[in-house]
Every structure is written in structure tokens, then in C-alpha cells.
C-alpha positions, -999 to 999 in steps of 0.1 A, spaced: -1 -1 -3 15 34 -9 32 50 19 30 87 12 26 93 -28 23 131 -19 63 128 -10 75 118 -45 101 147 -59 96 158 -94 130 142 -99 118 109 -85 86 112 -109 106 121 -139 125 90 -134 94 70 -127 77 85 -162 104 72 -180 113 41 -163 75 29 -169 83 42 -210 108 12 -208 139 34 -205 171 20 -186 189 38 -158 215 49 -184 193 63 -208 174 80 -180 202 96 -167 215 110 -201 179 124 -206 179 143 -172 212 152 -174 222 132 -142 243 103 -132 231 66 -137 236 60 -99 214 90 -93 189 77 -109 190 44 -92 189 61 -62 159 80 -76 140 50 -85 148 32 -52 140 62 -28 106 64 -50 98 27 -45 106 32 -9 84 62 -5 54 46 -24 56 12 -2 66 -9 -33 88 -42 -34 108 -32 -65 108 -5 -93 81 -21 -116 59 -22 -83 69 13 -79 54 19 -114 25 2 -109 17 19 -77 20 53 -93 -1 45 -122 -27 34 -96 -28 63 -70 -28 87 -100 11 99 -98 14 86 -135 -12 85 -162 -9 62 -195 -9 90 -218 25 101 -201 41 70 -207 54 63 -244 38 31 -251 50 10 -277 87 20 -271 109 -10 -282 131 -21 -248 168 -15 -248 187 -39 -266 210 -63 -245 242 -63 -261 254 -100 -273 275 -118 -248 308 -110 -266 308 -83 -296 315 -96 -327 352 -100 -337 363 -96 -300 395 -117 -287 411 -122 -257 401 -130 -223 366 -118 -213 379 -106 -180 417 -98 -186 426 -93 -146 416 -129 -139 432 -162 -148 418 -177 -180 407 -209 -164 392 -192 -135 395 -207 -95 424 -233 -98 419 -264 -80 446 -275 -55 469 -300 -70 473 -320 -36 447 -331 -16 441 -314 15 453 -334 47 441 -329 82 440 -352 113 411 -364 104 420 -382 73 455 -385 81 459 -424 96 
């Protein structure tokens, strides 16, 4: 249930509106001329203020209590494209600071008093 929908700031409402339209935090940050972290903070604060369990739930609550209207939301916007796991033509290790094989297994078994007999 909404806690205090009247306490939503204009910045939080703008971020919620763009989030409802399908924009990512990075895209919202560019449109509102702020940082991606700032957008995450705005959306999380709005969700908390509305008593929502998630950002998606916050959008639903904002629509239900009248903070957002469907005519304000860009319907039919294509969702942000998720990049492929590796760009075409990429070579080399995916994480250059990690060993190529991940965690190394111990070469010798670990012995302690319990299994040393």
C-alpha cells in the first residue's frame, strides 16, 4: 500500500515516468542530465516512498494512485537492446585481470588430522 505518494520529488517522478516508458537507468540519466547512480537512487527512493517492493511495482503503484497517467507513458517503445555476450570480432580473455581458467583447483589433497591415518 502506498506510504506517502505526496512525498515523491519531481526528479523521482520524472525517473519513474521514463522507467515506465521502458528506458534504462543509463538512458534516463542521459535524458535528465544526471548520473546513472543518481537515477538508481531516485527510483529506489520512489519505490520506498510508495511502499513498493521493486521499481516495477513502484511504476504500477504510481499509475494506480494517479501520480502517472498512461498518456504520459511512451507506449510501444522498443525495450533497450541487451548486447550480445561478446562483441563480434572480440578476442582475448573476457576478464583480463582474472586467470583464463577461473579458480585453480588444489594440486594435492588437503590433509588434516581426521583423514591422516
